C-alpha positions in Angstrom: 71.7 -72.6 1.1 70.9 -75.1 3.8 73.8 -73.9 5.9 72.5 -70.3 5.9 69.1 -71.5 7.1 70.6 -73.3 10.0 72.7 -70.3 10.9 69.6 -68.0 10.8 67.6 -70.5 13.0 70.5 -70.6 15.5 70.7 -66.8 15.7 66.9 -66.6 16.2 67.1 -69.2 19.0 69.8 -67.3 20.9 67.9 -64.0 20.4 64.7 -65.5 21.9 66.6 -66.9 24.9 68.3 -63.5 25.5 65.0 -61.7 25.3 63.4 -63.9 28.0 66.4 -63.5 30.2 66.4 -59.8 29.6 62.8 -59.5 30.6 63.4 -61.4 33.8 66.4 -59.1 34.7 64.4 -55.9 34.0 61.5 -57.3 36.0 63.8 -57.9 39.0 65.2 -54.4 38.8 61.7 -52.9 38.4 60.5 -54.9 41.4 63.3 -53.7 43.6 62.7 -50.1 42.5 59.1 -50.5 43.5 60.2 -51.7 46.9 62.7 -48.9 47.4 60.3 -46.2 46.2 57.3 -47.7 48.0 55.4 -48.0 44.8 53.3 -51.2 44.8 52.3 -50.8 41.1 56.0 -50.8 40.0 56.7 -53.7 42.2 53.8 -55.7 40.8 54.8 -54.9 37.2 58.3 -56.1 37.9 57.0 -59.4 39.3 54.8 -59.8 36.3 57.8 -59.3 34.0 59.8 -61.9 35.9 57.0 -64.4 35.5 56.6 -63.7 31.8 60.3 -64.0 31.2 60.3 -67.4 32.9 57.3 -68.5 30.8 59.1 -67.4 27.6 62.2 -69.5 28.6 60.0 -72.5 29.3 58.1 -72.3 26.1 61.4 -71.9 24.1 62.8 -75.0 25.7 59.7 -77.0 24.9 59.7 -75.8 21.3 63.4 -76.7 21.0 62.8 -80.2 22.5 59.9 -80.8 20.1 62.0 -79.7 17.2 64.8 -82.1 18.2 62.3 -85.0 18.6 60.8 -84.4 15.1 64.3 -84.2 13.6 65.6 -87.3 15.3 
C-alpha cells in the first residue's frame, strides 16, 4: 500500500511541473501572437501566463525541498 502512495505522489509531482511548463509555453505563444497581430491585450495576457508559470515552478520546487527536509 505504501508503494502505491509513493507512485501517486510521484505522478502528481510530474503533472504539476508539466502544467507550469505548459503555461509558460502557451504564454510565450500568446505573447508572440499579440505582437504579430498588434494586439496589446493578447501580448499582456501572454506575459502574465509566462509569469504565472514561472511562479508555479518556483512554488513546486520550494514545496518539494520542504518535503525532502521534513523526510530527512
